[in-house]
C-alpha positions as MATLAB code, in Angstrom:
seq = 'MIDLEEAVMEIIVNAGQSRSLCFEALHAARSGDITHAKALLTEADGFSRLAHQMQTKLIEQDAGEGRQPMTLIMVHAQDHLMTSLLARELS';
ca = [
       0.000    0.000    0.000;
       1.273    3.452   -0.925;
       1.956    5.866    1.937;
      -0.589    8.598    1.292;
       1.422   11.479    2.724;
       4.517   10.601    0.689;
       2.465   10.104   -2.471;
       0.692   13.431   -2.096;
       3.957   15.268   -1.457;
       5.503   13.615   -4.518;
       2.632   14.889   -6.663;
       2.873   18.404   -5.215;
       6.655   18.654   -5.580;
       6.830   17.246   -9.112;
       3.801   19.150  -10.381;
       5.134   22.356   -8.847;
       8.515   21.870  -10.477;
       6.855   21.207  -13.824;
       4.749   24.358  -13.525;
       7.771   26.479  -12.603;
       9.737   25.169  -15.577;
       6.823   25.912  -17.917;
       6.722   29.527  -16.798;
      10.498   29.754  -17.062;
      10.172   28.421  -20.619;
       7.620   31.116  -21.427;
      10.027   33.800  -20.213;
      12.857   32.274  -22.262;
      10.664   32.182  -25.364;
       9.610   35.804  -24.880;
      13.296   36.708  -24.685;
      13.876   34.929  -27.986;
      15.723   31.916  -26.570;
      13.578   29.231  -28.186;
      16.191   26.481  -27.822;
      16.353   27.009  -24.067;
      12.561   27.220  -23.863;
      12.198   23.852  -25.596;
      14.750   22.284  -23.250;
      12.873   23.630  -20.237;
       9.597   22.215  -21.552;
      11.208   18.819  -22.050;
      12.408   18.931  -18.448;
       8.944   20.032  -17.302;
       7.409   17.060  -19.102;
       9.569   14.694  -17.052;
       8.371   16.150  -13.754;
       4.784   16.140  -14.964;
       5.103   12.486  -15.914;
       6.351   11.622  -12.406;
       3.422   13.440  -10.797;
       0.947   11.771  -13.129;
       2.420    8.318  -12.480;
       1.906    8.761   -8.734;
      -1.626   10.005   -9.323;
      -2.297    6.872  -11.383;
      -0.960    4.659   -8.575;
      -3.292    6.356   -6.095;
      -6.249    5.903   -8.435;
      -5.410    2.228   -8.911;
      -5.119    1.780   -5.151;
      -8.435    3.570   -4.643;
     -10.126    1.279   -7.158;
      -9.004   -1.774   -5.174;
      -9.131   -2.462   -1.477;
      -6.716    0.314   -0.498;
      -9.262    3.117   -0.388;
      -8.181    6.274    1.382;
     -10.413    9.007    2.787;
     -10.392   12.202    0.732;
      -8.345   14.878    2.465;
      -7.686   18.528    1.816;
      -4.033   17.767    1.046;
      -5.111   15.266   -1.637;
      -7.294   17.943   -3.231;
      -4.363   20.354   -3.002;
      -2.118   17.856   -4.800;
      -4.674   17.404   -7.579;
      -4.919   21.176   -7.907;
      -1.144   21.421   -8.323;
      -1.169   18.702  -10.971;
      -3.984   20.289  -12.961;
      -2.336   23.723  -12.763;
       0.928   22.282  -14.055;
      -0.860   20.533  -16.919;
      -2.589   23.788  -17.855;
       0.724   25.678  -17.699;
       2.209   23.107  -20.069;
      -0.664   23.456  -22.527;
      -0.246   27.218  -22.541;
       3.532   27.028  -23.060;
];
């Protein structure tokens, strides 16, 4: 069974890093450094993938016998993930 607190923190940290890199990429692109912007987006994609993989593990656990009560921190983690995905789409 996945430790809920560790899983949630992993989502928050990785999604937050992805979001930050997306905004950094936007600034690089606005400055004309497209090569750097693309590299930052590639790096952001890696962090986003890690966050999404943990989210998938939690969903799989929830679908089985490892159900967890919904907590505010879980909602917060989902919010971070969705914000990072939106930042990526806008980049």
